[in-house]
C-alpha positions as CSV (number, residue, x, y, z in Angstrom):
1,X,-65.5,-7.3,169.9
2,X,-62.5,-5.0,169.9
3,X,-59.2,-6.1,168.5
4,X,-56.8,-7.4,171.0
5,X,-53.4,-9.1,171.0
6,X,-54.2,-12.7,171.8
7,X,-50.7,-13.4,173.0
8,X,-50.9,-11.0,175.9
9,X,-54.1,-10.0,177.8
10,X,-53.4,-7.5,180.5
11,X,-55.9,-6.4,183.1
12,X,-56.0,-3.0,184.7
13,X,-53.6,-2.8,187.7
14,X,-55.3,-2.8,191.1
15,X,-53.0,-0.7,193.3
16,X,-49.6,-2.3,192.5
17,X,-51.1,-5.6,191.3
18,X,-51.5,-6.6,187.6
19,X,-52.9,-9.9,186.5
20,X,-52.2,-11.6,183.2
21,X,-54.7,-13.7,181.4
22,X,-52.8,-14.7,178.3
23,X,-49.3,-15.6,176.9
24,X,-48.9,-18.0,179.9
25,X,-46.8,-20.9,179.0
26,X,-46.0,-23.1,176.1
27,X,-48.3,-26.1,175.6
28,X,-47.0,-29.6,175.7
29,X,-48.7,-32.4,173.8
30,X,-48.0,-34.7,176.8
31,X,-50.4,-32.6,178.9
32,X,-53.4,-33.2,176.6
33,X,-55.8,-35.9,177.9
34,X,-56.8,-38.7,175.6
35,X,-60.2,-38.7,173.9
36,X,-61.3,-41.4,176.4
37,X,-60.9,-38.9,179.2
38,X,-63.8,-36.8,177.8
39,X,-66.3,-39.7,177.7
40,X,-69.5,-38.9,179.6
41,X,-71.3,-41.3,181.9
42,X,-74.7,-42.7,181.2
43,X,-77.7,-40.4,181.6
44,X,-78.5,-41.8,185.0
45,X,-76.8,-44.3,187.4
46,X,-77.6,-45.3,190.9
47,X,-75.5,-47.4,193.3
48,X,-76.5,-47.5,197.0
49,X,-76.5,-43.9,198.3
50,X,-74.4,-42.6,195.4
51,X,-76.5,-41.1,192.6
52,X,-75.9,-39.2,189.4
53,X,-78.8,-38.1,187.2
54,X,-80.4,-35.4,185.0
55,X,-83.2,-33.0,185.5
56,X,-85.1,-31.2,182.7
57,X,-85.9,-27.6,183.6
58,X,-88.7,-25.5,182.4
59,X,-87.3,-24.5,179.0
60,X,-86.4,-28.1,178.2
61,X,-82.7,-27.9,179.0
62,X,-81.2,-31.0,180.8
63,X,-78.9,-30.4,183.7
64,X,-76.5,-33.1,184.9
65,X,-76.1,-33.4,188.7
66,X,-74.5,-35.6,191.4
67,X,-76.3,-36.3,194.6
68,X,-74.2,-38.3,197.1
69,X,-74.7,-39.3,200.7
70,X,-77.6,-39.8,203.2
71,X,-80.7,-38.0,202.0
72,X,-81.6,-37.0,205.5
73,X,-78.3,-35.3,206.1
74,X,-77.7,-31.6,205.8
75,X,-77.1,-30.8,202.1
76,X,-74.1,-28.9,200.7
77,X,-74.6,-27.6,197.2
78,X,-71.5,-26.8,195.1
79,X,-71.5,-24.2,192.2
80,X,-68.6,-24.5,189.8
81,X,-66.7,-21.8,188.0
82,X,-66.2,-21.0,184.3
83,X,-65.7,-23.1,182.1
84,X,-65.7,-26.1,184.4
85,X,-68.1,-28.7,185.7
86,X,-69.3,-30.4,188.9
87,X,-66.1,-32.4,188.8
88,X,-64.1,-29.4,189.9
89,X,-65.5,-30.1,193.4
90,X,-64.2,-33.6,193.7
91,X,-61.9,-32.8,196.6
92,X,-64.7,-31.0,198.5
93,X,-67.5,-33.5,197.7
94,X,-65.4,-36.5,198.9
95,X,-64.3,-34.6,202.0
96,X,-67.7,-33.4,203.1
97,X,-69.3,-36.8,202.2
98,X,-66.8,-38.3,204.7
99,X,-68.0,-35.8,207.3
100,X,-71.6,-37.1,207.0
101,X,-73.1,-34.4,204.7
102,X,-75.2,-34.9,201.6
103,X,-73.3,-33.3,198.7
104,X,-74.8,-32.1,195.5
105,X,-73.1,-30.5,192.4
106,X,-74.5,-29.8,188.9
107,X,-73.0,-28.9,185.6
108,X,-74.3,-25.4,184.6
109,X,-76.3,-25.3,181.4
110,X,-73.9,-25.3,178.4
111,X,-71.2,-26.8,180.6
112,X,-70.0,-30.4,181.0
113,X,-72.7,-33.1,180.7
114,X,-75.6,-30.7,180.7
115,X,-77.3,-29.6,177.4
116,X,-74.9,-27.8,175.1
117,X,-77.5,-25.1,174.6
118,X,-77.0,-21.6,173.2
119,X,-79.9,-20.1,175.2
120,X,-80.3,-19.0,178.8
121,X,-76.7,-17.8,179.2
122,X,-77.4,-15.3,181.9
123,X,-77.2,-15.2,185.6
124,X,-81.0,-15.0,186.2
125,X,-81.4,-18.3,184.3
126,X,-78.5,-19.9,186.0
127,X,-80.0,-19.1,189.4
128,X,-83.5,-20.3,188.2
129,X,-82.0,-23.6,187.1
130,X,-80.5,-24.0,190.7
131,X,-83.9,-23.2,192.2
132,X,-85.5,-25.9,190.0
133,X,-82.9,-28.4,191.1
134,X,-83.3,-27.5,194.8
135,X,-87.1,-28.0,194.5
136,X,-86.6,-31.3,192.6
137,X,-84.4,-32.6,195.4
138,X,-86.4,-30.8,198.2
139,X,-83.3,-29.3,199.6
140,X,-83.7,-27.4,202.9
141,X,-81.3,-26.0,205.4
142,X,-78.7,-26.2,202.7
143,X,-75.2,-24.7,202.5
144,X,-74.4,-23.2,199.1
145,X,-70.8,-22.9,198.1
146,X,-69.8,-21.1,194.9
147,X,-66.4,-20.7,193.3
148,X,-65.7,-17.8,190.9
149,X,-68.7,-17.6,188.5
150,X,-70.4,-20.1,190.8
151,X,-70.0,-17.5,193.6
152,X,-72.1,-15.1,191.6
153,X,-74.6,-17.9,191.0
154,X,-74.9,-18.5,194.7
155,X,-75.4,-14.7,195.4
156,X,-78.2,-14.5,192.8
157,X,-79.9,-17.7,194.0
158,X,-79.8,-16.9,197.7
159,X,-81.0,-13.4,197.1
160,X,-83.9,-14.3,194.6
161,X,-85.0,-17.9,195.2
162,X,-83.8,-19.4,198.4
163,X,-86.2,-18.1,201.1
164,X,-86.5,-20.8,203.8
165,X,-84.1,-23.2,202.0
166,X,-80.6,-21.9,202.7
167,X,-78.7,-22.1,206.0
168,X,-75.4,-20.5,205.0
169,X,-73.6,-19.3,201.9
170,X,-69.9,-19.4,201.0
171,X,-68.3,-17.4,198.2
172,X,-64.8,-18.6,197.2
173,X,-62.6,-16.6,194.8
174,X,-65.9,-15.2,193.6
175,X,-66.7,-12.6,190.9
176,X,-69.1,-10.4,192.9
177,X,-69.9,-7.6,193.2
178,X,-68.9,-6.9,189.5
179,X,-65.7,-7.4,187.6
180,X,-66.0,-5.0,184.7
181,X,-64.4,-1.6,185.0
182,X,-66.8,1.4,184.7
183,X,-67.2,4.9,186.2
184,X,-69.0,3.3,189.1
185,X,-66.4,0.6,189.4
186,X,-63.0,2.2,188.6
187,X,-61.0,-0.6,190.2
188,X,-62.5,-3.3,187.9
189,X,-61.0,-5.0,184.9
190,X,-61.2,-3.2,181.5
191,X,-63.5,-4.6,178.8
192,X,-60.4,-5.2,176.6
193,X,-59.2,-8.0,178.9
194,X,-62.5,-9.8,178.5
195,X,-62.5,-9.2,174.7
196,X,-59.1,-10.9,174.8
197,X,-60.6,-13.9,176.5
198,X,-63.3,-14.1,173.8
199,X,-60.8,-13.7,171.0
200,X,-58.6,-16.5,172.4
201,X,-61.5,-18.8,172.9
202,X,-62.8,-18.3,169.4
203,X,-59.4,-18.7,167.8
204,X,-58.2,-21.9,169.6
205,X,-60.3,-22.9,172.6
206,X,-58.2,-26.0,173.3
207,X,-54.9,-24.1,173.4
208,X,-56.4,-21.2,175.4
209,X,-57.7,-23.6,178.1
210,X,-54.4,-25.3,178.3
211,X,-52.6,-22.0,178.7
212,X,-55.0,-20.7,181.3
213,X,-54.8,-23.9,183.5
214,X,-51.0,-24.0,183.1
215,X,-50.6,-20.4,184.2
216,X,-52.6,-18.0,186.3
217,X,-55.6,-20.0,187.3
218,X,-53.6,-22.1,189.7
219,X,-50.7,-19.8,190.1
220,X,-48.5,-22.2,188.2
221,X,-46.8,-19.2,186.5
222,X,-45.3,-18.2,189.8
223,X,-41.5,-19.0,190.1
224,X,-41.9,-21.0,193.3
225,X,-45.1,-22.9,192.2
226,X,-45.2,-26.7,192.4
227,X,-46.9,-27.7,189.2
228,X,-49.4,-30.6,189.0
229,X,-49.8,-31.8,185.3
230,X,-52.8,-33.9,186.3
231,X,-54.6,-30.8,187.6
232,X,-53.9,-29.0,184.3
233,X,-55.2,-32.0,182.4
234,X,-58.4,-32.2,184.5
235,X,-59.1,-28.5,184.0
236,X,-58.7,-28.9,180.3
237,X,-60.8,-32.0,180.2
238,X,-63.7,-30.3,182.0
239,X,-63.5,-27.2,179.8
240,X,-63.4,-29.0,176.6
241,X,-66.5,-31.1,177.5
242,X,-68.7,-28.1,177.4
243,X,-70.1,-26.0,174.6
244,X,-67.9,-23.3,173.0
245,X,-70.9,-21.0,172.5
246,X,-72.1,-21.2,176.1
247,X,-68.5,-20.6,177.3
248,X,-68.1,-17.7,175.0
249,X,-71.3,-16.1,176.1
250,X,-70.6,-16.8,179.8
251,X,-67.6,-14.5,179.7
252,X,-70.0,-11.6,179.4
253,X,-72.1,-13.1,182.3
254,X,-69.3,-13.4,184.8
255,X,-67.6,-10.1,183.9
256,X,-70.6,-7.8,183.5
257,X,-73.3,-9.0,185.9
258,X,-73.7,-6.6,188.8
259,X,-74.4,-8.5,192.0
260,X,-74.5,-5.4,194.3
261,X,-78.2,-5.6,195.1
262,X,-78.0,-9.4,195.5
263,X,-75.2,-9.1,198.1
264,X,-77.2,-6.5,200.0
265,X,-80.2,-8.8,200.1
266,X,-78.4,-11.9,201.6
267,X,-79.6,-12.6,205.1
268,X,-77.9,-15.8,205.9
269,X,-74.4,-16.2,207.5
270,X,-71.9,-15.8,204.7
271,X,-68.2,-16.6,204.4
272,X,-66.1,-14.9,201.7
273,X,-62.8,-16.7,201.1
274,X,-60.2,-15.3,198.7
275,X,-56.5,-15.6,198.0
276,X,-54.5,-12.4,197.8
277,X,-52.6,-13.7,194.8
278,X,-55.7,-14.4,192.7
279,X,-54.7,-13.4,189.2
280,X,-58.1,-14.1,187.7
281,X,-60.4,-12.3,190.1
282,X,-58.2,-9.8,192.0
283,X,-59.2,-9.6,195.7
284,X,-59.4,-5.8,196.0
285,X,-62.2,-5.4,193.4
286,X,-64.1,-8.5,194.6
287,X,-64.0,-10.1,198.0
288,X,-63.0,-6.9,199.9
289,X,-65.9,-5.0,198.4
290,X,-68.4,-7.9,198.8
291,X,-67.6,-8.2,202.5
292,X,-68.9,-4.7,203.0
293,X,-72.1,-5.4,201.1
294,X,-73.3,-8.6,202.8
295,X,-74.6,-7.9,206.3
296,X,-72.4,-9.7,208.9
297,X,-70.2,-11.4,206.3
298,X,-67.0,-13.0,207.4
299,X,-63.9,-12.3,205.1
300,X,-61.0,-14.8,205.2
301,X,-58.0,-13.9,203.2
302,X,-55.4,-16.5,202.2
303,X,-51.9,-15.1,201.8
304,X,-50.3,-16.1,198.5
305,X,-53.1,-18.4,197.4
306,X,-54.3,-18.5,193.7
307,X,-57.7,-18.4,192.1
308,X,-57.9,-22.2,192.0
309,X,-57.0,-22.6,195.7
310,X,-59.8,-25.0,196.4
311,X,-57.8,-27.5,194.4
312,X,-54.2,-26.5,195.2
313,X,-54.9,-26.0,198.9
314,X,-57.8,-28.3,199.6
315,X,-56.1,-29.5,202.7
316,X,-56.4,-26.0,204.2
317,X,-59.6,-24.8,202.6
318,X,-61.8,-27.9,203.4
319,X,-61.3,-27.8,207.2
320,X,-61.9,-24.0,207.2
321,X,-65.1,-24.4,205.3
322,X,-66.2,-27.2,207.7
323,X,-65.5,-25.0,210.7
324,X,-67.7,-22.2,209.2
325,X,-70.5,-24.6,208.3
326,X,-70.6,-26.1,211.8
327,X,-70.1,-22.8,213.6
């Protein structure tokens, strides 16, 4: 890991755009959730049609998942971003549940309430875990929606495992085709930026997560932004509930995995949604490129929206996702 100034982590400019991943706002003790906010639910719970449970996958790792709604309804599967959990989809799961869908979301291995493992931190294993969950729940005609790292997970799962099980795919603020800058990907983000993320996580994960949520993730560092302290607290709560080692290793996964061949292999209707003020996954090196690699993909650009637009602009995104799913 190269040395890097933890106070400022700058990514390579894309055209005239530069995104900042560090030095993003002073922390306030009042923003930190209490210890009780991190308490995990019981291993399994069932009330009516609402169900949360665990599944043990082939290598013995346990994955936490939620499965809400009528079991004969069309399923929508949500794939969260780094370093979050299934809880990041609250606004979407409640919305689509009210629309009559079956909604499912899991905590990726090493994240949230799933096993805090130090093995299997790679995109092939993430996708294989999803495949086991889909078989366990016998999910068919499913819509898979992935945000950020979860968008990469959707791309790999649909390309490698989902034959006959997936109806549509949606990638929101997603990392494909590949984030890391290289000779083949000159518009990508330099390795030094991701080394900076690793350095900050290792030095003070709690403060780093607070700064990230308080700043560029939701665009709260923009002068005109309306800041929601509860949203910042919830991001921090989710991040701190996972394993530091898994989160550290996942930075390499989301930044260096090349999804080009996965995108080319997708054969289901696909929506790519991205904000053009995304400071975490800049649109020109991600969504605009992915839209040319997925056959027949639809690209929808949201002017001025941040990386975490599913939370800050759920009132706009949710109906748009519904229109695509029903179309």
